[in-house]
C-alpha positions as CSV (number, residue, x, y, z in Angstrom):
1,M,113.5,99.2,87.3
2,K,114.0,100.7,83.8
3,I,115.9,104.0,83.4
4,K,112.9,105.4,81.2
5,E,110.6,104.9,84.2
6,L,113.0,106.7,86.7
7,R,113.3,109.7,84.2
8,E,109.7,110.2,84.4
9,M,109.5,110.4,88.1
10,R,109.9,113.6,90.2
11,S,113.1,114.5,92.0
12,D,111.5,113.9,95.4
13,A,110.1,110.5,94.3
14,L,113.6,109.4,93.2
15,H,115.0,110.2,96.6
16,T,112.3,108.1,98.3
17,E,112.9,105.4,95.8
18,L,116.6,105.6,96.6
19,D,115.9,105.2,100.1
20,R,113.7,102.1,99.4
21,L,116.2,100.7,97.3
22,R,119.0,101.1,99.8
23,R,116.8,99.5,102.6
24,H,116.1,96.6,100.2
25,L,119.7,96.1,99.4
26,F,120.4,96.0,103.3
27,D,117.8,93.4,103.6
28,L,119.2,91.4,100.8
29,R,122.7,91.5,102.2
30,A,121.3,90.3,105.5
31,Q,119.7,87.2,103.7
32,A,123.0,86.6,102.0
33,V,124.8,86.4,105.3
34,T,122.2,84.1,106.9
35,E,122.3,81.9,103.6
36,K,118.5,82.6,103.2
37,L,118.9,84.4,99.7
38,A,117.3,82.3,97.2
39,N,118.8,84.4,94.1
40,P,122.1,86.0,94.5
41,N,121.5,87.9,91.4
42,Q,119.1,90.2,93.5
43,L,122.1,91.9,95.1
44,T,123.4,92.9,91.6
45,Q,120.0,94.0,90.3
46,A,119.5,96.2,93.5
47,K,123.0,97.8,93.2
48,R,122.2,98.7,89.5
49,D,118.9,100.1,90.3
50,I,120.5,102.4,92.9
51,A,123.2,103.3,90.3
52,R,120.4,104.2,87.8
53,V,118.7,106.5,90.3
54,F,122.1,108.2,91.0
55,T,122.5,108.7,87.2
56,V,119.1,110.3,86.7
57,L,119.5,112.6,89.7
58,K,123.0,113.7,88.5
59,E,121.7,114.3,84.9
60,R,119.3,116.6,86.5
61,G,122.2,118.4,88.0
62,E,121.3,117.7,91.6
63,T,124.1,118.1,94.0
64,G,124.2,117.0,97.7
65,I,122.3,113.7,97.1
66,E,123.9,112.0,99.9
67,E,123.4,114.8,102.4
68,R,119.6,114.9,101.4
69,Q,119.3,111.1,102.0
70,Y,120.8,111.5,105.5
71,H,118.4,114.3,106.1
72,L,115.4,112.4,105.0
73,E,116.6,109.4,107.1
74,A,116.9,111.6,110.1
75,L,113.4,112.9,109.5
76,A,111.9,109.4,109.2
77,T,113.7,108.2,112.5
78,H,112.4,111.3,114.3
79,R,108.7,110.8,113.2
80,R,109.0,107.1,114.4
81,G,110.2,108.3,117.7
82,G,113.6,106.8,117.6
């Protein structure tokens, strides 16, 4: 994902994207452990995309990014009934 695209997104959409990217990175790591990852460069790309989202959020002066992520994750878990 390009930084320009991220800068055009709203903050709440960026937090959602950050959550999606983290889950994707988790899935990629699981595939790497089980040796089913076809392209190891996907891990690097996912990490860079996460860093880009963090960069845009920090440029906007957001604080407590991690806390907000934990809150959103807790809400999602609660809605699923977990």
